[in-house]
Jmol script that loads the backbone (N, CA, C; Angstrom):
load data "model"
ATOM      1  N   MET A   1       0.837  -1.181   0.000  1.00  0.00           N
ATOM      2  CA  MET A   1       0.000   0.000   0.000  1.00  0.00           C
ATOM      3  C   MET A   1       0.886   1.250   0.000  1.00  0.00           C
ATOM      4  N   LYS A   2       0.625   2.136  -0.905  1.00  0.00           N
ATOM      5  CA  LYS A   2       1.402   3.368  -0.973  1.00  0.00           C
ATOM      6  C   LYS A   2       0.820   4.388  -0.021  1.00  0.00           C
ATOM      7  N   GLU A   3       1.701   5.179   0.533  1.00  0.00           N
ATOM      8  CA  GLU A   3       1.282   6.178   1.508  1.00  0.00           C
ATOM      9  C   GLU A   3       1.229   7.554   0.871  1.00  0.00           C
ATOM     10  N   TRP A   4       0.467   8.413   1.501  1.00  0.00           N
ATOM     11  CA  TRP A   4       0.396   9.809   1.096  1.00  0.00           C
ATOM     12  C   TRP A   4       1.722  10.482   1.408  1.00  0.00           C
ATOM     13  N   THR A   5       2.222  11.265   0.484  1.00  0.00           N
ATOM     14  CA  THR A   5       3.458  12.019   0.704  1.00  0.00           C
ATOM     15  C   THR A   5       3.211  13.488   0.356  1.00  0.00           C
ATOM     16  N   PRO A   6       4.001  14.404   0.918  1.00  0.00           N
ATOM     17  CA  PRO A   6       3.821  15.811   0.566  1.00  0.00           C
ATOM     18  C   PRO A   6       3.978  16.079  -0.927  1.00  0.00           C
ATOM     19  N   SER A   7       4.872  15.358  -1.591  1.00  0.00           N
ATOM     20  CA  SER A   7       5.036  15.583  -3.030  1.00  0.00           C
ATOM     21  C   SER A   7       3.797  15.152  -3.799  1.00  0.00           C
ATOM     22  N   THR A   8       3.115  14.114  -3.302  1.00  0.00           N
ATOM     23  CA  THR A   8       1.869  13.689  -3.931  1.00  0.00           C
ATOM     24  C   THR A   8       0.817  14.778  -3.803  1.00  0.00           C
ATOM     25  N   ALA A   9       0.706  15.363  -2.614  1.00  0.00           N
ATOM     26  CA  ALA A   9      -0.278  16.431  -2.410  1.00  0.00           C
ATOM     27  C   ALA A   9       0.033  17.620  -3.308  1.00  0.00           C
ATOM     28  N   LEU A  10       1.290  17.987  -3.408  1.00  0.00           N
ATOM     29  CA  LEU A  10       1.670  19.151  -4.202  1.00  0.00           C
ATOM     30  C   LEU A  10       1.429  18.919  -5.688  1.00  0.00           C
ATOM     31  N   GLN A  11       1.720  17.735  -6.179  1.00  0.00           N
ATOM     32  CA  GLN A  11       1.603  17.480  -7.613  1.00  0.00           C
ATOM     33  C   GLN A  11       0.175  17.124  -8.042  1.00  0.00           C
ATOM     34  N   LYS A  12      -0.582  16.472  -7.175  1.00  0.00           N
ATOM     35  CA  LYS A  12      -1.938  16.082  -7.565  1.00  0.00           C
ATOM     36  C   LYS A  12      -2.979  17.137  -7.203  1.00  0.00           C
ATOM     37  N   GLU A  13      -2.728  17.886  -6.163  1.00  0.00           N
ATOM     38  CA  GLU A  13      -3.643  18.943  -5.731  1.00  0.00           C
ATOM     39  C   GLU A  13      -2.784  20.135  -5.295  1.00  0.00           C
ATOM     40  N   PRO A  14      -2.263  20.909  -6.268  1.00  0.00           N
ATOM     41  CA  PRO A  14      -1.269  21.943  -5.959  1.00  0.00           C
ATOM     42  C   PRO A  14      -1.710  22.955  -4.905  1.00  0.00           C
ATOM     43  N   VAL A  15      -2.947  23.356  -4.931  1.00  0.00           N
ATOM     44  CA  VAL A  15      -3.394  24.349  -3.954  1.00  0.00           C
ATOM     45  C   VAL A  15      -3.431  23.750  -2.556  1.00  0.00           C
ATOM     46  N   ALA A  16      -3.767  22.495  -2.447  1.00  0.00           N
ATOM     47  CA  ALA A  16      -3.810  21.826  -1.146  1.00  0.00           C
ATOM     48  C   ALA A  16      -2.411  21.508  -0.633  1.00  0.00           C
ATOM     49  N   GLY A  17      -1.464  21.291  -1.517  1.00  0.00           N
ATOM     50  CA  GLY A  17      -0.094  20.983  -1.107  1.00  0.00           C
ATOM     51  C   GLY A  17       0.727  22.199  -0.761  1.00  0.00           C
ATOM     52  N   ARG A  18       0.319  23.352  -1.228  1.00  0.00           N
ATOM     53  CA  ARG A  18       1.073  24.579  -1.000  1.00  0.00           C
ATOM     54  C   ARG A  18       1.221  24.953   0.479  1.00  0.00           C
ATOM     55  N   PRO A  19       0.217  24.721   1.331  1.00  0.00           N
ATOM     56  CA  PRO A  19       0.401  25.081   2.749  1.00  0.00           C
ATOM     57  C   PRO A  19       1.565  24.367   3.414  1.00  0.00           C
ATOM     58  N   ASP A  20       1.943  23.189   2.930  1.00  0.00           N
ATOM     59  CA  ASP A  20       3.120  22.533   3.494  1.00  0.00           C
ATOM     60  C   ASP A  20       4.363  23.388   3.288  1.00  0.00           C
ATOM     61  N   ASP A  21       4.479  24.023   2.148  1.00  0.00           N
ATOM     62  CA  ASP A  21       5.594  24.944   1.901  1.00  0.00           C
ATOM     63  C   ASP A  21       5.545  26.089   2.903  1.00  0.00           C
ATOM     64  N   ASN A  22       4.365  26.648   3.060  1.00  0.00           N
ATOM     65  CA  ASN A  22       4.214  27.814   3.926  1.00  0.00           C
ATOM     66  C   ASN A  22       4.539  27.494   5.378  1.00  0.00           C
ATOM     67  N   VAL A  23       4.154  26.321   5.834  1.00  0.00           N
ATOM     68  CA  VAL A  23       4.452  25.929   7.205  1.00  0.00           C
ATOM     69  C   VAL A  23       5.957  25.829   7.410  1.00  0.00           C
ATOM     70  N   ASP A  24       6.654  25.255   6.453  1.00  0.00           N
ATOM     71  CA  ASP A  24       8.113  25.151   6.569  1.00  0.00           C
ATOM     72  C   ASP A  24       8.766  26.527   6.594  1.00  0.00           C
ATOM     73  N   VAL A  25       8.259  27.449   5.805  1.00  0.00           N
ATOM     74  CA  VAL A  25       8.814  28.806   5.779  1.00  0.00           C
ATOM     75  C   VAL A  25       8.519  29.521   7.093  1.00  0.00           C
ATOM     76  N   VAL A  26       7.329  29.330   7.645  1.00  0.00           N
ATOM     77  CA  VAL A  26       6.985  29.950   8.936  1.00  0.00           C
ATOM     78  C   VAL A  26       7.884  29.394  10.031  1.00  0.00           C
ATOM     79  N   PHE A  27       8.031  28.076  10.100  1.00  0.00           N
ATOM     80  CA  PHE A  27       8.886  27.472  11.123  1.00  0.00           C
ATOM     81  C   PHE A  27      10.341  27.903  10.966  1.00  0.00           C
ATOM     82  N   GLY A  28      10.760  28.133   9.748  1.00  0.00           N
ATOM     83  CA  GLY A  28      12.126  28.566   9.504  1.00  0.00           C
ATOM     84  C   GLY A  28      12.391  29.997   9.932  1.00  0.00           C
ATOM     85  N   GLY A  29      11.345  30.770  10.165  1.00  0.00           N
ATOM     86  CA  GLY A  29      11.518  32.154  10.606  1.00  0.00           C
ATOM     87  C   GLY A  29      11.835  33.098   9.464  1.00  0.00           C
ATOM     88  N   ILE A  30      11.284  32.832   8.302  1.00  0.00           N
ATOM     89  CA  ILE A  30      11.516  33.670   7.136  1.00  0.00           C
ATOM     90  C   ILE A  30      10.474  34.794   7.123  1.00  0.00           C
ATOM     91  N   PRO A  31      10.905  36.058   6.915  1.00  0.00           N
ATOM     92  CA  PRO A  31       9.914  37.145   6.857  1.00  0.00           C
ATOM     93  C   PRO A  31       9.026  36.978   5.645  1.00  0.00           C
ATOM     94  N   PRO A  32       7.814  37.420   5.627  1.00  0.00           N
ATOM     95  CA  PRO A  32       7.090  38.268   6.569  1.00  0.00           C
ATOM     96  C   PRO A  32       6.194  37.475   7.512  1.00  0.00           C
ATOM     97  N   PHE A  33       6.504  36.243   7.825  1.00  0.00           N
ATOM     98  CA  PHE A  33       5.621  35.420   8.640  1.00  0.00           C
ATOM     99  C   PHE A  33       5.922  35.581  10.126  1.00  0.00           C
ATOM    100  N   ALA A  34       5.002  35.110  10.956  1.00  0.00           N
ATOM    101  CA  ALA A  34       5.101  35.279  12.401  1.00  0.00           C
ATOM    102  C   ALA A  34       6.313  34.557  12.996  1.00  0.00           C
ATOM    103  N   GLY A  35       6.792  33.507  12.364  1.00  0.00           N
ATOM    104  CA  GLY A  35       7.978  32.816  12.868  1.00  0.00           C
ATOM    105  C   GLY A  35       9.194  33.719  12.908  1.00  0.00           C
ATOM    106  N   PHE A  36       9.309  34.603  11.935  1.00  0.00           N
ATOM    107  CA  PHE A  36      10.408  35.571  11.930  1.00  0.00           C
ATOM    108  C   PHE A  36      10.280  36.534  13.095  1.00  0.00           C
ATOM    109  N   LEU A  37       9.083  37.005  13.330  1.00  0.00           N
ATOM    110  CA  LEU A  37       8.856  37.973  14.391  1.00  0.00           C
ATOM    111  C   LEU A  37       9.225  37.391  15.751  1.00  0.00           C
ATOM    112  N   GLY A  38       8.830  36.149  15.998  1.00  0.00           N
ATOM    113  CA  GLY A  38       9.164  35.509  17.262  1.00  0.00           C
ATOM    114  C   GLY A  38      10.661  35.363  17.459  1.00  0.00           C
ATOM    115  N   LYS A  39      11.351  34.918  16.423  1.00  0.00           N
ATOM    116  CA  LYS A  39      12.800  34.778  16.528  1.00  0.00           C
ATOM    117  C   LYS A  39      13.474  36.131  16.677  1.00  0.00           C
ATOM    118  N   TYR A  40      12.985  37.130  15.987  1.00  0.00           N
ATOM    119  CA  TYR A  40      13.562  38.471  16.091  1.00  0.00           C
ATOM    120  C   TYR A  40      13.459  38.992  17.517  1.00  0.00           C
ATOM    121  N   TYR A  41      12.289  38.876  18.128  1.00  0.00           N
ATOM    122  CA  TYR A  41      12.110  39.357  19.501  1.00  0.00           C
ATOM    123  C   TYR A  41      12.997  38.606  20.477  1.00  0.00           C
ATOM    124  N   ILE A  42      13.067  37.301  20.344  1.00  0.00           N
ATOM    125  CA  ILE A  42      13.893  36.512  21.257  1.00  0.00           C
ATOM    126  C   ILE A  42      15.367  36.865  21.105  1.00  0.00           C
ATOM    127  N   PHE A  43      15.840  36.945  19.860  1.00  0.00           N
ATOM    128  CA  PHE A  43      17.253  37.232  19.636  1.00  0.00           C
ATOM    129  C   PHE A  43      17.609  38.660  20.051  1.00  0.00           C
ATOM    130  N   SER A  44      16.739  39.622  19.774  1.00  0.00           N
ATOM    131  CA  SER A  44      17.056  41.004  20.144  1.00  0.00           C
ATOM    132  C   SER A  44      17.069  41.174  21.664  1.00  0.00           C
ATOM    133  N   GLU A  45      16.168  40.527  22.385  1.00  0.00           N
ATOM    134  CA  GLU A  45      16.177  40.611  23.848  1.00  0.00           C
ATOM    135  C   GLU A  45      17.401  39.917  24.431  1.00  0.00           C
ATOM    136  N   ALA A  46      17.814  38.823  23.845  1.00  0.00           N
ATOM    137  CA  ALA A  46      19.007  38.130  24.323  1.00  0.00           C
ATOM    138  C   ALA A  46      20.240  39.001  24.139  1.00  0.00           C
ATOM    139  N   VAL A  47      20.340  39.700  23.009  1.00  0.00           N
ATOM    140  CA  VAL A  47      21.480  40.593  22.774  1.00  0.00           C
ATOM    141  C   VAL A  47      21.443  41.769  23.754  1.00  0.00           C
ATOM    142  N   LYS A  48      20.257  42.347  23.978  1.00  0.00           N
ATOM    143  CA  LYS A  48      20.128  43.469  24.919  1.00  0.00           C
ATOM    144  C   LYS A  48      20.550  43.087  26.328  1.00  0.00           C
ATOM    145  N   ASN A  49      20.313  41.843  26.711  1.00  0.00           N
ATOM    146  CA  ASN A  49      20.642  41.392  28.067  1.00  0.00           C
ATOM    147  C   ASN A  49      22.029  40.780  28.169  1.00  0.00           C
ATOM    148  N   GLY A  50      22.829  40.901  27.095  1.00  0.00           N
ATOM    149  CA  GLY A  50      24.225  40.497  27.159  1.00  0.00           C
ATOM    150  C   GLY A  50      24.504  39.034  26.849  1.00  0.00           C
ATOM    151  N   TYR A  51      23.586  38.330  26.268  1.00  0.00           N
ATOM    152  CA  TYR A  51      23.783  36.916  25.932  1.00  0.00           C
ATOM    153  C   TYR A  51      24.203  36.761  24.476  1.00  0.00           C
ATOM    154  N   MET A  52      25.295  37.420  24.107  1.00  0.00           N
ATOM    155  CA  MET A  52      25.727  37.420  22.708  1.00  0.00           C
ATOM    156  C   MET A  52      26.137  36.027  22.234  1.00  0.00           C
ATOM    157  N   THR A  53      26.898  35.297  23.050  1.00  0.00           N
ATOM    158  CA  THR A  53      27.333  33.957  22.655  1.00  0.00           C
ATOM    159  C   THR A  53      26.139  33.031  22.469  1.00  0.00           C
ATOM    160  N   LEU A  54      25.211  33.090  23.390  1.00  0.00           N
ATOM    161  CA  LEU A  54      24.016  32.263  23.282  1.00  0.00           C
ATOM    162  C   LEU A  54      23.187  32.641  22.058  1.00  0.00           C
ATOM    163  N   THR A  55      23.123  33.919  21.750  1.00  0.00           N
ATOM    164  CA  THR A  55      22.383  34.376  20.572  1.00  0.00           C
ATOM    165  C   THR A  55      23.036  33.879  19.293  1.00  0.00           C
ATOM    166  N   ILE A  56      24.350  33.918  19.224  1.00  0.00           N
ATOM    167  CA  ILE A  56      25.057  33.423  18.035  1.00  0.00           C
ATOM    168  C   ILE A  56      24.797  31.931  17.845  1.00  0.00           C
ATOM    169  N   ILE A  57      24.820  31.175  18.940  1.00  0.00           N
ATOM    170  CA  ILE A  57      24.532  29.740  18.855  1.00  0.00           C
ATOM    171  C   ILE A  57      23.098  29.516  18.381  1.00  0.00           C
ATOM    172  N   ALA A  58      22.168  30.303  18.900  1.00  0.00           N
ATOM    173  CA  ALA A  58      20.759  30.162  18.507  1.00  0.00           C
ATOM    174  C   ALA A  58      20.556  30.505  17.039  1.00  0.00           C
ATOM    175  N   VAL A  59      21.226  31.544  16.552  1.00  0.00           N
ATOM    176  CA  VAL A  59      21.105  31.917  15.138  1.00  0.00           C
ATOM    177  C   VAL A  59      21.678  30.815  14.252  1.00  0.00           C
ATOM    178  N   LEU A  60      22.804  30.257  14.639  1.00  0.00           N
ATOM    179  CA  LEU A  60      23.389  29.155  13.865  1.00  0.00           C
ATOM    180  C   LEU A  60      22.461  27.937  13.857  1.00  0.00           C
ATOM    181  N   ASN A  61      21.834  27.653  14.994  1.00  0.00           N
ATOM    182  CA  ASN A  61      20.873  26.549  15.037  1.00  0.00           C
ATOM    183  C   ASN A  61      19.657  26.838  14.170  1.00  0.00           C
ATOM    184  N   SER A  62      19.247  28.087  14.108  1.00  0.00           N
ATOM    185  CA  SER A  62      18.123  28.450  13.241  1.00  0.00           C
ATOM    186  C   SER A  62      18.475  28.239  11.778  1.00  0.00           C
ATOM    187  N   ILE A  63      19.705  28.542  11.414  1.00  0.00           N
ATOM    188  CA  ILE A  63      20.148  28.338  10.034  1.00  0.00           C
ATOM    189  C   ILE A  63      20.152  26.851   9.692  1.00  0.00           C
ATOM    190  N   VAL A  64      20.598  26.023  10.623  1.00  0.00           N
ATOM    191  CA  VAL A  64      20.568  24.574  10.407  1.00  0.00           C
ATOM    192  C   VAL A  64      19.121  24.111  10.267  1.00  0.00           C
ATOM    193  N   GLY A  65      18.214  24.653  11.078  1.00  0.00           N
ATOM    194  CA  GLY A  65      16.802  24.299  10.980  1.00  0.00           C
ATOM    195  C   GLY A  65      16.214  24.659   9.631  1.00  0.00           C
ATOM    196  N   VAL A  66      16.567  25.833   9.124  1.00  0.00           N
ATOM    197  CA  VAL A  66      16.071  26.266   7.813  1.00  0.00           C
ATOM    198  C   VAL A  66      16.552  25.300   6.731  1.00  0.00           C
ATOM    199  N   TYR A  67      17.764  24.822   6.852  1.00  0.00           N
ATOM    200  CA  TYR A  67      18.282  23.845   5.896  1.00  0.00           C
ATOM    201  C   TYR A  67      17.372  22.617   5.843  1.00  0.00           C
ATOM    202  N   TYR A  68      16.988  22.103   7.003  1.00  0.00           N
ATOM    203  CA  TYR A  68      16.147  20.911   7.026  1.00  0.00           C
ATOM    204  C   TYR A  68      14.724  21.212   6.561  1.00  0.00           C
ATOM    205  N   TYR A  69      14.191  22.372   6.905  1.00  0.00           N
ATOM    206  CA  TYR A  69      12.853  22.733   6.418  1.00  0.00           C
ATOM    207  C   TYR A  69      12.851  22.846   4.896  1.00  0.00           C
ATOM    208  N   PHE A  70      13.908  23.418   4.337  1.00  0.00           N
ATOM    209  CA  PHE A  70      13.955  23.582   2.889  1.00  0.00           C
ATOM    210  C   PHE A  70      14.228  22.263   2.168  1.00  0.00           C
ATOM    211  N   LYS A  71      14.829  21.297   2.860  1.00  0.00           N
ATOM    212  CA  LYS A  71      14.980  19.971   2.258  1.00  0.00           C
ATOM    213  C   LYS A  71      13.620  19.334   2.025  1.00  0.00           C
ATOM    214  N   VAL A  72      12.685  19.564   2.942  1.00  0.00           N
ATOM    215  CA  VAL A  72      11.332  19.041   2.760  1.00  0.00           C
ATOM    216  C   VAL A  72      10.681  19.706   1.552  1.00  0.00           C
ATOM    217  N   ILE A  73      10.832  21.015   1.432  1.00  0.00           N
ATOM    218  CA  ILE A  73      10.262  21.738   0.287  1.00  0.00           C
ATOM    219  C   ILE A  73      10.886  21.241  -1.009  1.00  0.00           C
ATOM    220  N   LEU A  74      12.195  21.053  -1.017  1.00  0.00           N
ATOM    221  CA  LEU A  74      12.870  20.543  -2.204  1.00  0.00           C
ATOM    222  C   LEU A  74      12.348  19.158  -2.576  1.00  0.00           C
ATOM    223  N   ALA A  75      12.151  18.308  -1.590  1.00  0.00           N
ATOM    224  CA  ALA A  75      11.635  16.964  -1.859  1.00  0.00           C
ATOM    225  C   ALA A  75      10.226  17.031  -2.433  1.00  0.00           C
ATOM    226  N   MET A  76       9.440  17.995  -1.988  1.00  0.00           N
ATOM    227  CA  MET A  76       8.075  18.115  -2.501  1.00  0.00           C
ATOM    228  C   MET A  76       8.069  18.434  -3.988  1.00  0.00           C
ATOM    229  N   TYR A  77       9.040  19.198  -4.438  1.00  0.00           N
ATOM    230  CA  TYR A  77       9.063  19.599  -5.844  1.00  0.00           C
ATOM    231  C   TYR A  77       9.838  18.639  -6.741  1.00  0.00           C
ATOM    232  N   THR A  78      10.708  17.822  -6.170  1.00  0.00           N
ATOM    233  CA  THR A  78      11.560  16.983  -7.014  1.00  0.00           C
ATOM    234  C   THR A  78      11.216  15.501  -6.974  1.00  0.00           C
ATOM    235  N   LYS A  79      10.547  15.018  -5.947  1.00  0.00           N
ATOM    236  CA  LYS A  79      10.224  13.581  -5.854  1.00  0.00           C
ATOM    237  C   LYS A  79       9.014  13.259  -6.709  1.00  0.00           C
ATOM    238  N   GLU A  80       8.956  12.011  -7.128  1.00  0.00           N
ATOM    239  CA  GLU A  80       7.830  11.527  -7.917  1.00  0.00           C
ATOM    240  C   GLU A  80       6.602  11.365  -7.023  1.00  0.00           C
ATOM    241  N   ALA A  81       5.461  11.720  -7.556  1.00  0.00           N
ATOM    242  CA  ALA A  81       4.205  11.500  -6.834  1.00  0.00           C
ATOM    243  C   ALA A  81       3.777  10.053  -7.005  1.00  0.00           C
ATOM    244  N   ASN A  82       3.113   9.515  -5.980  1.00  0.00           N
ATOM    245  CA  ASN A  82       2.584   8.159  -6.123  1.00  0.00           C
ATOM    246  C   ASN A  82       1.113   8.230  -6.509  1.00  0.00           C
ATOM    247  N   ASP A  83       0.459   7.089  -6.599  1.00  0.00           N
ATOM    248  CA  ASP A  83      -0.904   7.057  -7.121  1.00  0.00           C
ATOM    249  C   ASP A  83      -1.992   7.171  -6.054  1.00  0.00           C
ATOM    250  N   VAL A  84      -1.659   7.681  -4.890  1.00  0.00           N
ATOM    251  CA  VAL A  84      -2.643   7.886  -3.836  1.00  0.00           C
ATOM    252  C   VAL A  84      -3.475   9.116  -4.187  1.00  0.00           C
ATOM    253  N   SER A  85      -4.784   9.006  -4.056  1.00  0.00           N
ATOM    254  CA  SER A  85      -5.634  10.162  -4.370  1.00  0.00           C
ATOM    255  C   SER A  85      -5.638  11.133  -3.192  1.00  0.00           C
ATOM    256  N   VAL A  86      -5.649  12.393  -3.516  1.00  0.00           N
ATOM    257  CA  VAL A  86      -5.638  13.442  -2.503  1.00  0.00           C
ATOM    258  C   VAL A  86      -6.893  14.276  -2.686  1.00  0.00           C
ATOM    259  N   THR A  87      -7.780  14.223  -1.690  1.00  0.00           N
ATOM    260  CA  THR A  87      -9.005  15.028  -1.732  1.00  0.00           C
ATOM    261  C   THR A  87      -9.196  15.691  -0.369  1.00  0.00           C
ATOM    262  N   PRO A  88      -8.725  16.927  -0.229  1.00  0.00           N
ATOM    263  CA  PRO A  88      -8.844  17.624   1.049  1.00  0.00           C
ATOM    264  C   PRO A  88     -10.306  17.953   1.364  1.00  0.00           C
ATOM    265  N   SER A  89     -10.648  17.880   2.641  1.00  0.00           N
ATOM    266  CA  SER A  89     -12.011  18.182   3.066  1.00  0.00           C
ATOM    267  C   SER A  89     -12.173  19.685   3.287  1.00  0.00           C
ATOM    268  N   LEU A  90     -13.394  20.104   3.517  1.00  0.00           N
ATOM    269  CA  LEU A  90     -13.683  21.513   3.782  1.00  0.00           C
ATOM    270  C   LEU A  90     -13.020  21.967   5.079  1.00  0.00           C
ATOM    271  N   VAL A  91     -12.991  21.102   6.069  1.00  0.00           N
ATOM    272  CA  VAL A  91     -12.350  21.446   7.343  1.00  0.00           C
ATOM    273  C   VAL A  91     -10.865  21.731   7.127  1.00  0.00           C
ATOM    274  N   TYR A  92     -10.212  20.950   6.285  1.00  0.00           N
ATOM    275  CA  TYR A  92      -8.806  21.176   5.955  1.00  0.00           C
ATOM    276  C   TYR A  92      -8.613  22.584   5.403  1.00  0.00           C
ATOM    277  N   TRP A  93      -9.453  22.962   4.455  1.00  0.00           N
ATOM    278  CA  TRP A  93      -9.320  24.276   3.822  1.00  0.00           C
ATOM    279  C   TRP A  93      -9.539  25.399   4.827  1.00  0.00           C
ATOM    280  N   ILE A  94     -10.492  25.231   5.716  1.00  0.00           N
ATOM    281  CA  ILE A  94     -10.775  26.273   6.713  1.00  0.00           C
ATOM    282  C   ILE A  94      -9.604  26.427   7.678  1.00  0.00           C
ATOM    283  N   VAL A  95      -9.087  25.313   8.175  1.00  0.00           N
ATOM    284  CA  VAL A  95      -7.964  25.356   9.113  1.00  0.00           C
ATOM    285  C   VAL A  95      -6.736  25.971   8.454  1.00  0.00           C
ATOM    286  N   ILE A  96      -6.431  25.552   7.241  1.00  0.00           N
ATOM    287  CA  ILE A  96      -5.268  26.092   6.538  1.00  0.00           C
ATOM    288  C   ILE A  96      -5.426  27.585   6.294  1.00  0.00           C
ATOM    289  N   LEU A  97      -6.592  28.015   5.879  1.00  0.00           N
ATOM    290  CA  LEU A  97      -6.832  29.435   5.619  1.00  0.00           C
ATOM    291  C   LEU A  97      -6.684  30.270   6.878  1.00  0.00           C
ATOM    292  N   VAL A  98      -7.254  29.816   7.973  1.00  0.00           N
ATOM    293  CA  VAL A  98      -7.167  30.562   9.228  1.00  0.00           C
ATOM    294  C   VAL A  98      -5.718  30.630   9.723  1.00  0.00           C
ATOM    295  N   CYS A  99      -5.025  29.500   9.713  1.00  0.00           N
ATOM    296  CA  CYS A  99      -3.641  29.464  10.212  1.00  0.00           C
ATOM    297  C   CYS A  99      -2.696  30.278   9.335  1.00  0.00           C
ATOM    298  N   PHE A 100      -2.797  30.133   8.031  1.00  0.00           N
ATOM    299  CA  PHE A 100      -1.909  30.871   7.137  1.00  0.00           C
ATOM    300  C   PHE A 100      -2.170  32.370   7.225  1.00  0.00           C
ATOM    301  N   THR A 101      -3.446  32.760   7.237  1.00  0.00           N
ATOM    302  CA  THR A 101      -3.785  34.182   7.328  1.00  0.00           C
ATOM    303  C   THR A 101      -3.308  34.761   8.655  1.00  0.00           C
ATOM    304  N   GLY A 102      -3.504  34.018   9.728  1.00  0.00           N
ATOM    305  CA  GLY A 102      -3.040  34.489  11.034  1.00  0.00           C
ATOM    306  C   GLY A 102      -1.540  34.655  11.089  1.00  0.00           C
ATOM    307  N   SER A 103      -0.806  33.707  10.550  1.00  0.00           N
ATOM    308  CA  SER A 103       0.652  33.791  10.551  1.00  0.00           C
ATOM    309  C   SER A 103       1.144  34.957   9.708  1.00  0.00           C
ATOM    310  N   LEU A 104       0.526  35.158   8.566  1.00  0.00           N
ATOM    311  CA  LEU A 104       0.927  36.265   7.706  1.00  0.00           C
ATOM    312  C   LEU A 104       0.589  37.610   8.341  1.00  0.00           C
ATOM    313  N   LEU A 105      -0.602  37.732   8.912  1.00  0.00           N
ATOM    314  CA  LEU A 105      -0.997  38.993   9.528  1.00  0.00           C
ATOM    315  C   LEU A 105      -0.144  39.321  10.749  1.00  0.00           C
ATOM    316  N   LEU A 106       0.181  38.314  11.564  1.00  0.00           N
ATOM    317  CA  LEU A 106       1.039  38.568  12.721  1.00  0.00           C
ATOM    318  C   LEU A 106       2.451  38.942  12.299  1.00  0.00           C
ATOM    319  N   GLY A 107       2.888  38.445  11.157  1.00  0.00           N
ATOM    320  CA  GLY A 107       4.212  38.810  10.668  1.00  0.00           C
ATOM    321  C   GLY A 107       4.253  40.202  10.079  1.00  0.00           C
ATOM    322  N   VAL A 108       3.173  40.622   9.406  1.00  0.00           N
ATOM    323  CA  VAL A 108       3.139  41.932   8.755  1.00  0.00           C
ATOM    324  C   VAL A 108       2.674  43.019   9.719  1.00  0.00           C
ATOM    325  N   TYR A 109       1.688  42.707  10.569  1.00  0.00           N
ATOM    326  CA  TYR A 109       1.136  43.679  11.526  1.00  0.00           C
ATOM    327  C   TYR A 109       1.259  43.141  12.951  1.00  0.00           C
ATOM    328  N   PRO A 110       2.458  43.073  13.493  1.00  0.00           N
ATOM    329  CA  PRO A 110       2.618  42.493  14.832  1.00  0.00           C
ATOM    330  C   PRO A 110       2.022  43.354  15.932  1.00  0.00           C
ATOM    331  N   GLY A 111       1.793  44.634  15.654  1.00  0.00           N
ATOM    332  CA  GLY A 111       1.249  45.528  16.667  1.00  0.00           C
ATOM    333  C   GLY A 111      -0.113  45.099  17.163  1.00  0.00           C
ATOM    334  N   ALA A 112      -0.870  44.399  16.350  1.00  0.00           N
ATOM    335  CA  ALA A 112      -2.201  43.956  16.756  1.00  0.00           C
ATOM    336  C   ALA A 112      -2.125  43.037  17.970  1.00  0.00           C
ATOM    337  N   LEU A 113      -1.136  42.166  18.007  1.00  0.00           N
ATOM    338  CA  LEU A 113      -0.991  41.251  19.126  1.00  0.00           C
ATOM    339  C   LEU A 113      -0.140  41.844  20.239  1.00  0.00           C
ATOM    340  N   THR A 114       0.932  42.533  19.900  1.00  0.00           N
ATOM    341  CA  THR A 114       1.810  43.061  20.937  1.00  0.00           C
ATOM    342  C   THR A 114       1.130  44.146  21.771  1.00  0.00           C
ATOM    343  N   SER A 115       0.173  44.873  21.199  1.00  0.00           N
ATOM    344  CA  SER A 115      -0.548  45.872  22.001  1.00  0.00           C
ATOM    345  C   SER A 115      -1.428  45.188  23.049  1.00  0.00           C
ATOM    346  N   LEU A 116      -1.916  43.992  22.748  1.00  0.00           N
ATOM    347  CA  LEU A 116      -2.696  43.246  23.727  1.00  0.00           C
ATOM    348  C   LEU A 116      -1.826  42.709  24.871  1.00  0.00           C
ATOM    349  N   LEU A 117      -0.572  42.457  24.588  1.00  0.00           N
ATOM    350  CA  LEU A 117       0.332  41.901  25.592  1.00  0.00           C
ATOM    351  C   LEU A 117       0.887  42.947  26.538  1.00  0.00           C
ATOM    352  N   ASN A 118       0.869  44.209  26.141  1.00  0.00           N
ATOM    353  CA  ASN A 118       1.427  45.277  27.001  1.00  0.00           C
ATOM    354  C   ASN A 118       0.474  45.756  28.031  1.00  0.00           C
TER     355      ASN A 118
END
end "model"
wireframe off; spacefill off
backbone 0.3
color backbone group
C-alpha cells in the first residue's frame, strides 16, 4: 500500500499541497511570517541582556533548521508522486486558511498582538 506524501499532495492537488511549503517557511523564521517575528524578539532581547554567545549559537541553530525545512520543500518539488488520491475536506481548507492568514498577519502587523500583551 502506498502512503500519502507531501510531493503527492503538491503534484496532484497543488493548492492543497502549498500550505506545506508555507508551514516550513513559517517554522524557519523567514519574513514576513510570524515565525520571523518571534525569533527576532527573542534574539534582540538576548542581545540586549548580554547573551551574545548564546544568541550566536541560537542563530546558527536556526540556520541549520532552515536547511532541514527547505529539504522538505525541495523533496516536494523533485520527488515523484505516487498514485494515492488526494481530496482535502472543507475542514482542511478552513484550518489552513485561518492558520496561514493568522501567521501572515502577525508577521506583517505584529502591533495587533503586541498591544494586547502590554
